[in-house]
C-alpha positions in Angstrom: 126.5 260.4 61.6 128.7 260.0 58.5 129.3 256.6 57.1 131.4 255.1 54.3 131.4 251.9 52.5 134.3 249.5 52.9 135.2 245.9 52.4 136.0 244.0 55.6 137.4 240.6 55.1 135.7 240.3 51.8 132.3 241.7 52.9 131.1 245.1 51.6 129.7 247.0 54.6 128.6 250.5 55.5 130.7 251.7 58.5 130.1 254.7 60.8 133.1 257.1 60.5 133.6 257.1 64.2 133.6 253.3 64.5 136.4 251.8 66.6 138.3 248.6 66.1 136.6 247.2 69.2 133.2 248.0 67.9 134.0 246.5 64.4 135.5 243.4 66.0 132.4 242.8 68.2 129.9 243.4 65.4 131.8 241.0 63.1 132.5 238.4 65.8 136.2 238.5 65.3 138.7 237.1 67.9 140.0 239.5 70.5 143.6 239.0 69.3 142.9 239.9 65.6 144.6 243.1 64.5 142.9 245.5 62.1 144.8 246.1 58.9 143.6 248.9 56.6 144.4 249.5 53.0 144.2 253.1 51.7 145.5 253.5 48.2 149.2 252.7 48.3 149.4 252.6 52.1 148.8 249.9 54.7 148.0 250.8 58.3 148.1 248.5 61.3 145.8 249.9 64.1 147.3 249.5 67.6 144.7 251.5 69.6 141.4 249.5 69.4 139.4 252.3 71.1 140.5 255.2 68.9 137.8 256.2 66.3 139.0 255.1 62.9 138.1 258.6 61.6 141.0 260.0 63.7 143.5 257.7 61.9 144.8 257.2 58.4 143.1 253.8 58.6 139.7 255.6 58.7 140.2 256.5 55.0 140.6 252.9 54.0 138.3 251.1 51.5 139.5 247.7 52.5 140.1 246.2 55.9 141.3 242.8 57.1 141.4 241.3 60.5 144.8 239.5 60.8 146.2 236.9 63.2 149.7 235.7 63.1 148.6 232.1 63.5 146.4 232.1 60.4 147.5 231.3 56.8 148.1 234.4 54.7 145.3 235.3 52.3 147.0 237.8 50.1 150.3 239.8 49.6 149.3 242.5 52.0 148.7 240.0 54.9 151.9 238.2 53.9 154.1 241.4 54.1 156.9 241.2 56.5 156.2 244.8 57.5 152.9 243.7 58.9 154.3 241.3 61.3 157.1 243.8 62.2 154.4 246.5 62.9 152.5 244.2 65.2 155.6 243.0 67.1 157.0 246.6 67.6 153.8 248.3 68.6 155.4 249.0 71.9 155.8 252.4 73.5 157.5 255.1 71.5 160.3 257.4 72.8 157.9 259.6 74.6 156.4 256.6 76.5 153.2 256.7 74.5 151.8 253.9 72.5 151.5 254.7 68.8 147.9 254.5 67.5 148.8 253.0 64.1 151.8 252.0 62.0 151.7 252.8 58.3 153.9 251.4 55.5 153.8 251.3 51.7 151.6 248.7 50.2 153.5 245.6 48.9 153.8 245.5 45.1 153.6 249.3 44.7 156.6 250.8 42.9 157.9 254.2 43.9 
């Protein structure tokens, strides 16, 4: 099984490539309502499908992950980005009636 190293909430860990948000949340004892936010270069991804392997998502390429909850104080500019809250609020069904697996937007502070 392939693995990669990533930082999750400030801790450097070796993650299996087929790890899901649910598995990661359980292993790290994170609250059930915490949303996984992945940072991949100049992109930020908010994962909406907790049972999808990260390797199937853009989020699977991330080197930094955060578990985010709206009620908590922001810890950095990524977690303070208005796009993040918007992505969580609008994670509803898309036009085809299917739920998107992730929402991706440009990392705050990156110029085009």
